[in-house]
Backbone as CSV, one residue per row, in Angstrom:
resi,resn,N_x,N_y,N_z,CA_x,CA_y,CA_z,C_x,C_y,C_z
1,MET,15.281,7.643,1.460,14.706,8.289,2.608,13.201,8.399,2.395
2,ALA,12.451,7.978,3.372,10.992,8.113,3.386,10.636,9.355,4.189
3,VAL,9.724,10.163,3.656,9.351,11.402,4.308,7.856,11.405,4.566
4,HIS,7.481,11.697,5.794,6.075,11.902,6.127,5.794,13.372,5.917
5,ALA,4.955,13.670,4.927,4.659,15.067,4.611,3.225,15.169,4.133
6,LYS,2.582,16.267,4.467,1.191,16.482,4.070,1.030,17.632,3.092
7,HIS,1.760,18.705,3.286,1.558,19.935,2.534,2.477,20.023,1.316
8,PRO,2.034,20.713,0.260,2.816,20.801,-0.974,4.235,21.333,-0.779
9,THR,4.404,22.345,0.040,5.740,22.909,0.251,6.669,21.870,0.861
10,ALA,6.188,21.148,1.859,7.005,20.102,2.494,7.309,18.987,1.502
11,ILE,6.338,18.640,0.674,6.550,17.585,-0.315,7.592,18.026,-1.338
12,LEU,7.482,19.257,-1.834,8.457,19.760,-2.805,9.864,19.802,-2.211
13,ARG,9.972,20.192,-0.959,11.289,20.205,-0.301,11.841,18.784,-0.162
14,ALA,10.967,17.845,0.157,11.394,16.445,0.271,11.875,15.922,-1.079
15,VAL,11.147,16.239,-2.132,11.543,15.808,-3.474,12.907,16.402,-3.830
16,GLU,13.077,17.703,-3.568,14.349,18.375,-3.855,15.497,17.792,-3.035
17,ALA,15.192,17.324,-1.824,16.223,16.771,-0.944,16.568,15.319,-1.277
18,GLY,15.845,14.721,-2.225,16.171,13.358,-2.636,15.359,12.267,-1.975
19,ALA,14.199,12.607,-1.462,13.350,11.583,-0.845,13.033,10.487,-1.853
20,LYS,12.931,9.268,-1.367,12.542,8.131,-2.212,11.033,7.933,-2.189
21,SER,10.407,8.378,-1.094,8.950,8.253,-0.990,8.392,9.344,-0.101
22,VAL,7.120,9.634,-0.352,6.370,10.557,0.494,5.170,9.793,1.028
23,GLU,5.047,9.761,2.341,3.915,9.132,2.992,2.881,10.192,3.333
24,HIS,1.630,9.820,3.252,0.455,10.647,3.551,0.140,11.601,2.400
25,GLY,0.784,12.754,2.324,0.591,13.680,1.220,-0.822,14.209,1.072
26,GLU,-1.508,14.296,2.157,-2.932,14.656,2.160,-3.258,15.917,1.362
27,PHE,-2.416,16.946,1.456,-2.689,18.219,0.793,-1.898,18.394,-0.505
28,ALA,-1.299,17.327,-1.010,-0.487,17.439,-2.226,-1.323,18.022,-3.360
29,ASN,-0.738,18.983,-4.055,-1.422,19.567,-5.201,-0.775,19.050,-6.482
30,GLU,-1.250,19.539,-7.619,-0.739,19.050,-8.898,0.761,19.308,-9.042
31,THR,1.229,20.458,-8.563,2.653,20.783,-8.651,3.489,19.776,-7.869
32,ALA,3.082,19.486,-6.651,3.828,18.532,-5.816,3.768,17.127,-6.415
33,LEU,2.591,16.705,-6.858,2.448,15.368,-7.437,3.247,15.239,-8.734
34,THR,3.243,16.282,-9.552,4.010,16.253,-10.800,5.505,16.177,-10.515
35,ALA,5.960,16.914,-9.505,7.371,16.842,-9.122,7.729,15.432,-8.664
36,MET,6.858,14.820,-7.888,7.098,13.442,-7.444,7.199,12.519,-8.644
37,ARG,6.242,12.634,-9.555,6.259,11.784,-10.756,7.543,11.988,-11.543
38,ASP,7.895,13.235,-11.788,9.050,13.532,-12.629,10.370,13.105,-12.008
39,LYS,10.446,13.100,-10.678,11.678,12.691,-9.983,11.645,11.228,-9.549
40,GLY,10.564,10.520,-9.862,10.471,9.103,-9.498,10.278,8.855,-8.017
41,VAL,9.672,9.805,-7.321,9.418,9.660,-5.884,8.092,8.930,-5.700
42,ALA,8.118,7.839,-4.970,6.913,7.046,-4.740,5.992,7.755,-3.760
43,TYR,4.708,7.491,-3.937,3.685,8.049,-3.051,3.027,6.904,-2.300
44,VAL,3.119,6.921,-0.965,2.526,5.913,-0.091,1.458,6.624,0.737
45,PRO,0.211,6.630,0.268,-0.799,7.479,0.911,-1.315,7.016,2.267
46,THR,-1.153,5.776,2.623,-1.613,5.246,3.919,-3.091,5.548,4.160
47,LEU,-3.911,5.170,3.214,-5.347,5.437,3.289,-6.014,4.813,4.506
48,THR,-5.566,3.633,4.904,-6.253,2.937,5.998,-6.173,3.690,7.315
49,ILE,-5.081,4.391,7.560,-4.992,5.128,8.817,-5.984,6.284,8.819
50,TYR,-6.160,6.928,7.686,-7.138,8.017,7.588,-8.559,7.477,7.688
51,GLU,-8.807,6.317,7.062,-10.127,5.712,7.167,-10.429,5.338,8.621
52,ALA,-9.429,4.766,9.303,-9.625,4.381,10.708,-9.927,5.600,11.568
53,LEU,-9.204,6.683,11.365,-9.461,7.903,12.142,-10.868,8.430,11.876
54,ALA,-11.314,8.360,10.625,-12.671,8.808,10.293,-13.718,7.895,10.929
55,GLN,-13.455,6.583,10.928,-14.409,5.636,11.525,-14.454,5.744,13.035
56,TYR,-13.298,5.936,13.665,-13.241,6.013,15.118,-13.768,7.338,15.649
57,ASN,-13.867,8.331,14.775,-14.322,9.669,15.154,-15.446,10.123,14.234
58,PRO,-16.584,9.413,14.228,-17.643,9.725,13.256,-18.207,11.136,13.369
59,GLY,-18.132,11.739,14.524,-18.648,13.092,14.693,-17.610,14.175,14.436
60,ASN,-16.398,13.771,14.137,-15.306,14.720,13.928,-15.209,15.055,12.442
61,SER,-15.694,16.241,12.079,-15.706,16.622,10.665,-14.293,16.745,10.104
62,GLU,-13.323,17.105,10.938,-11.943,17.223,10.467,-11.409,15.867,10.000
63,ALA,-11.697,14.807,10.762,-11.252,13.461,10.369,-11.947,13.009,9.092
64,GLN,-13.224,13.313,8.964,-13.977,12.942,7.758,-13.431,13.682,6.538
65,GLU,-13.180,14.978,6.707,-12.656,15.789,5.607,-11.257,15.346,5.207
66,ALA,-10.433,14.981,6.175,-9.069,14.544,5.874,-9.086,13.271,5.037
67,PHE,-9.962,12.335,5.383,-10.048,11.086,4.631,-10.535,11.363,3.209
68,ALA,-11.566,12.177,3.070,-12.086,12.514,1.739,-11.025,13.245,0.914
69,ARG,-10.297,14.156,1.543,-9.259,14.914,0.846,-8.140,13.992,0.387
70,LEU,-7.736,13.043,1.252,-6.671,12.113,0.879,-7.111,11.243,-0.293
71,LYS,-8.346,10.753,-0.262,-8.832,9.940,-1.385,-8.801,10.736,-2.693
72,ALA,-9.173,12.007,-2.637,-9.134,12.853,-3.834,-7.693,13.055,-4.306
73,THR,-6.769,13.231,-3.372,-5.354,13.401,-3.721,-4.812,12.137,-4.371
74,VAL,-5.175,10.980,-3.840,-4.721,9.720,-4.421,-5.280,9.567,-5.838
75,ALA,-6.531,9.913,-6.036,-7.121,9.856,-7.377,-6.344,10.760,-8.336
76,ASP,-5.975,11.954,-7.881,-5.180,12.862,-8.715,-3.811,12.258,-9.025
77,ALA,-3.178,11.663,-8.025,-1.863,11.049,-8.228,-1.943,9.926,-9.258
78,ILE,-2.981,9.116,-9.162,-3.170,8.035,-10.132,-3.332,8.622,-11.527
79,ASP,-4.170,9.635,-11.657,-4.409,10.268,-12.954,-3.135,10.884,-13.541
80,LEU,-2.264,11.415,-12.684,-1.024,12.056,-13.139,0.101,11.063,-13.398
81,GLY,-0.096,9.799,-13.038,0.934,8.790,-13.277,2.017,8.717,-12.224
82,VAL,1.722,9.175,-11.020,2.664,9.057,-9.907,2.764,7.585,-9.514
83,ASN,3.946,7.150,-9.115,4.145,5.779,-8.650,3.528,5.635,-7.260
84,VAL,2.278,5.200,-7.212,1.576,5.012,-5.939,1.888,3.605,-5.442
85,VAL,2.402,3.522,-4.219,2.818,2.256,-3.626,1.945,1.959,-2.414
86,CYS,1.594,0.717,-2.249,0.747,0.296,-1.139,1.584,0.163,0.126
87,GLY,1.131,0.824,1.174,1.761,0.733,2.477,0.777,1.254,3.496
88,SER,1.065,1.034,4.754,0.140,1.516,5.777,0.933,2.014,6.970
89,ASP,0.315,2.869,7.727,0.908,3.332,8.968,0.521,2.341,10.065
90,VAL,1.329,2.262,11.085,1.040,1.341,12.182,-0.279,1.726,12.837
91,GLY,-1.135,0.731,13.072,-2.347,0.963,13.836,-3.596,1.192,13.019
92,GLY,-3.487,1.330,11.700,-4.660,1.578,10.882,-5.597,0.393,10.793
93,VAL,-5.026,-0.772,10.621,-5.814,-1.998,10.542,-5.108,-3.080,11.340
94,GLU,-5.865,-4.072,11.750,-5.231,-5.140,12.518,-4.360,-5.994,11.606
95,ASN,-3.391,-6.654,12.197,-2.452,-7.482,11.476,-3.174,-8.480,10.578
96,GLY,-2.724,-8.581,9.331,-3.320,-9.522,8.398,-4.470,-8.946,7.590
97,GLN,-4.855,-7.702,7.861,-5.977,-7.076,7.146,-5.503,-5.964,6.216
98,ASN,-4.243,-5.995,5.835,-3.657,-4.951,5.003,-4.304,-4.866,3.624
99,VAL,-5.089,-5.860,3.256,-5.775,-5.848,1.970,-6.694,-4.632,1.841
100,ARG,-7.098,-4.079,2.940,-7.980,-2.909,2.900,-7.312,-1.745,2.162
101,GLU,-5.998,-1.618,2.297,-5.294,-0.551,1.583,-5.445,-0.725,0.069
102,LEU,-5.372,-1.950,-0.418,-5.569,-2.212,-1.842,-6.992,-1.873,-2.264
103,GLU,-7.954,-2.246,-1.432,-9.351,-1.943,-1.751,-9.564,-0.436,-1.872
104,LEU,-8.958,0.313,-0.985,-9.099,1.768,-1.028,-8.404,2.358,-2.253
105,LEU,-7.256,1.807,-2.644,-6.594,2.287,-3.855,-7.498,2.096,-5.075
106,VAL,-8.174,0.964,-5.133,-9.100,0.709,-6.245,-10.278,1.683,-6.178
107,GLU,-10.777,1.948,-4.968,-11.858,2.936,-4.826,-11.429,4.316,-5.320
108,CYS,-10.131,4.602,-5.253,-9.610,5.895,-5.710,-9.356,5.923,-7.217
109,GLY,-9.589,4.818,-7.893,-9.454,4.805,-9.342,-8.322,3.961,-9.895
110,MET,-7.559,3.305,-9.038,-6.480,2.444,-9.506,-7.078,1.133,-10.003
111,SER,-6.533,0.576,-11.055,-7.010,-0.721,-11.532,-6.599,-1.805,-10.530
112,ARG,-7.272,-2.927,-10.580,-6.925,-4.030,-9.683,-5.495,-4.496,-9.935
113,ALA,-5.124,-4.614,-11.196,-3.766,-5.059,-11.525,-2.733,-4.074,-10.993
114,ALA,-2.993,-2.788,-11.125,-2.058,-1.779,-10.615,-1.986,-1.815,-9.087
115,ALA,-3.116,-2.055,-8.423,-3.114,-2.151,-6.960,-2.292,-3.355,-6.504
116,LEU,-2.433,-4.463,-7.206,-1.625,-5.643,-6.862,-0.142,-5.347,-7.075
117,ALA,0.196,-4.658,-8.152,1.595,-4.279,-8.395,2.086,-3.328,-7.304
118,ALA,1.216,-2.403,-6.870,1.589,-1.448,-5.828,1.922,-2.148,-4.517
119,ALA,1.279,-3.283,-4.272,1.486,-4.015,-3.016,2.568,-5.081,-3.115
120,THR,3.043,-5.351,-4.321,4.037,-6.423,-4.490,5.349,-5.850,-5.007
121,TRP,5.562,-5.906,-6.309,6.875,-5.545,-6.835,7.202,-4.063,-6.673
122,ARG,6.194,-3.183,-6.749,6.495,-1.759,-6.548,6.906,-1.495,-5.090
123,ALA,6.211,-2.132,-4.161,6.586,-1.996,-2.746,7.964,-2.606,-2.508
124,GLY,8.229,-3.746,-3.135,9.542,-4.375,-3.003,10.662,-3.481,-3.497
125,GLU,10.449,-2.844,-4.654,11.459,-1.920,-5.188,11.694,-0.741,-4.249
126,LEU,10.625,-0.277,-3.615,10.752,0.882,-2.731,11.487,0.536,-1.443
127,VAL,11.081,-0.524,-0.771,11.647,-0.809,0.550,12.993,-1.510,0.507
128,ALA,13.297,-2.174,-0.606,14.558,-2.905,-0.680,15.099,-2.899,-2.108
129,PRO,15.473,-1.729,-2.617,15.966,-1.670,-3.993,17.188,-2.561,-4.177
130,GLY,17.177,-3.309,-5.255,18.294,-4.198,-5.534,18.221,-5.549,-4.847
131,ARG,17.298,-5.695,-3.901,17.130,-6.995,-3.243,16.169,-7.827,-4.058
132,LYS,16.150,-9.052,-3.834,15.355,-9.995,-4.622,14.018,-10.247,-3.952
133,ILE,13.165,-9.210,-3.918,11.832,-9.360,-3.351,10.805,-8.725,-4.279
134,GLY,9.553,-9.130,-4.138,8.456,-8.486,-4.840,8.031,-9.149,-6.130
135,LEU,8.827,-10.090,-6.639,8.474,-10.784,-7.871,8.595,-12.285,-7.682
136,LEU,7.875,-13.012,-8.487,7.982,-14.468,-8.512,8.881,-14.820,-9.687
137,GLU,10.176,-14.793,-9.415,11.196,-15.005,-10.439,12.305,-15.877,-9.851
138,PRO,13.046,-16.616,-10.716,14.192,-17.375,-10.218,15.197,-16.452,-9.531
139,GLY,15.716,-16.895,-8.393,16.691,-16.129,-7.646,16.088,-15.154,-6.646
140,TYR,14.790,-14.926,-6.701,14.134,-14.037,-5.743,13.776,-14.823,-4.485
141,LEU,13.601,-14.111,-3.368,13.175,-14.765,-2.134,11.816,-15.413,-2.358
142,ALA,11.599,-16.512,-1.716,10.337,-17.238,-1.887,9.269,-16.653,-0.971
143,ASP,8.772,-15.483,-1.330,7.659,-14.843,-0.630,6.449,-14.987,-1.544
144,LEU,5.430,-15.677,-1.054,4.326,-16.036,-1.926,3.026,-16.121,-1.138
145,VAL,1.969,-15.628,-1.748,0.631,-15.759,-1.186,-0.239,-16.381,-2.269
146,ALA,-0.964,-17.434,-1.923,-1.903,-18.057,-2.858,-3.316,-17.819,-2.349
147,LEU,-4.184,-17.453,-3.268,-5.561,-17.100,-2.941,-6.526,-18.124,-3.496
148,ASP,-7.710,-18.146,-2.941,-8.788,-18.979,-3.465,-9.565,-18.126,-4.467
149,GLY,-9.057,-18.029,-5.683,-9.692,-17.247,-6.725,-8.719,-16.281,-7.357
150,ASP,-9.152,-15.661,-8.442,-8.357,-14.712,-9.193,-8.792,-13.292,-8.822
151,PRO,-7.939,-12.515,-8.131,-8.357,-11.185,-7.692,-8.621,-10.207,-8.838
152,LEU,-8.147,-10.511,-10.027,-8.435,-9.623,-11.150,-9.890,-9.725,-11.591
153,SER,-10.489,-10.891,-11.370,-11.909,-11.047,-11.717,-12.802,-11.145,-10.481
154,ASP,-12.211,-11.478,-9.337,-12.959,-11.616,-8.084,-12.154,-10.938,-6.984
155,TRP,-12.372,-9.639,-6.800,-11.581,-8.844,-5.855,-11.642,-9.404,-4.439
156,ALA,-12.755,-10.039,-4.078,-12.899,-10.623,-2.741,-11.922,-11.777,-2.510
157,ALA,-11.341,-12.311,-3.566,-10.365,-13.400,-3.417,-9.176,-12.965,-2.566
158,LEU,-8.887,-11.670,-2.527,-7.789,-11.182,-1.689,-8.019,-11.484,-0.211
159,ARG,-9.231,-11.701,0.167,-9.559,-12.007,1.563,-9.654,-13.516,1.812
160,ARG,-9.382,-14.302,0.773,-9.423,-15.760,0.908,-8.018,-16.337,0.691
161,VAL,-7.152,-16.065,1.644,-5.767,-16.527,1.576,-5.725,-18.011,1.937
162,ARG,-5.075,-18.796,1.080,-4.977,-20.244,1.300,-3.566,-20.685,1.687
163,PHE,-2.570,-19.918,1.265,-1.190,-20.351,1.440,-0.311,-19.118,1.572
164,VAL,0.636,-19.141,2.523,1.588,-18.048,2.694,2.975,-18.643,2.900
165,MET,3.933,-18.157,2.086,5.334,-18.545,2.226,6.149,-17.267,2.329
166,LYS,7.065,-17.217,3.290,7.939,-16.058,3.479,9.368,-16.554,3.576
167,GLY,10.205,-16.134,2.643,11.599,-16.566,2.654,11.752,-18.067,2.542
168,GLY,10.812,-18.706,1.873,10.856,-20.148,1.682,10.223,-20.957,2.803
169,ALA,9.832,-20.316,3.898,9.190,-21.020,5.016,7.678,-20.859,4.894
170,VAL,6.972,-21.969,5.020,5.511,-21.952,4.925,4.935,-21.505,6.261
171,PHE,4.123,-20.454,6.217,3.453,-19.938,7.400,1.995,-20.353,7.449
172,ARG,1.451,-20.657,6.281,0.052,-21.088,6.230,-0.128,-21.983,5.022
173,ASP,-0.793,-23.088,5.255,-1.126,-24.004,4.167,-2.435,-24.667,4.546
174,ASP,-3.535,-24.170,4.001,-4.857,-24.682,4.361,-5.053,-26.139,3.981
175,ASP,-4.205,-26.652,3.090,-4.302,-28.059,2.701,-3.230,-28.909,3.361
176,GLY,-2.376,-28.297,4.183,-1.274,-29.023,4.793,-1.247,-28.850,6.293
177,ALA,-0.063,-29.068,6.866,0.076,-29.098,8.315,0.577,-27.786,8.910
178,ALA,0.860,-26.795,8.092,1.387,-25.541,8.649,0.338,-24.878,9.529
179,GLU,0.814,-24.166,10.524,-0.083,-23.482,11.458,-0.810,-22.344,10.739
180,PRO,-2.118,-22.235,10.857,-2.842,-21.141,10.193,-2.321,-19.784,10.625
181,ILE,-2.277,-18.874,9.700,-1.738,-17.545,9.970,-2.485,-16.843,11.102
182,SER,-3.766,-17.117,11.264,-4.550,-16.463,12.309,-4.102,-16.880,13.709
183,ASN,-3.342,-17.979,13.813,-2.869,-18.444,15.115,-1.460,-17.943,15.437
184,ARG,-0.863,-17.172,14.553,0.478,-16.668,14.762,0.402,-15.203,15.180
185,ARG,1.336,-14.771,16.001,1.289,-13.376,16.488,1.668,-12.368,15.413
186,SER,2.716,-12.622,14.663,3.179,-11.621,13.691,3.583,-12.286,12.395
187,ALA,2.620,-12.838,11.702,2.932,-13.551,10.474,3.233,-12.623,9.310
188,TRP,2.624,-11.452,9.224,2.911,-10.552,8.107,3.461,-9.270,8.652
């Protein structure tokens, strides 16, 4: 069960009720984050939606404060060893630009390697436990993205997608005949 919760009391109740993940968690304190860590509850902060609200409302101090508070909470979660998973709420960024969530996780103190794990195998474990997604291993679904560069040394490489395969079907191949992802309505 995924729970959208902001306040520590709601988060603690969700953890006690058996939630698998907490989305947002803007006001999570050390007690709530520690409970999540200890019970193996994933944290999906959805930073991009908060960033979008702050950008769309530059004069709204509440939106600015909420984004800053969420970034601080994510930094605390990372420091405490909470399983932070990459995900986004609908409407935060346009389709195909989900990489921004990874960039924000790194800005909050997550390593690049951990951010990539948060968006791949950790997300796969959360959304489909026991299914064969999130890893490049024999027997797993053929979901693959190839980049022009190594994101561990060149973070901008995440924005240079060259190849996309989903379930064994090629959706983008810059060197082949597949239709570019930018020409498809819902490729990701």
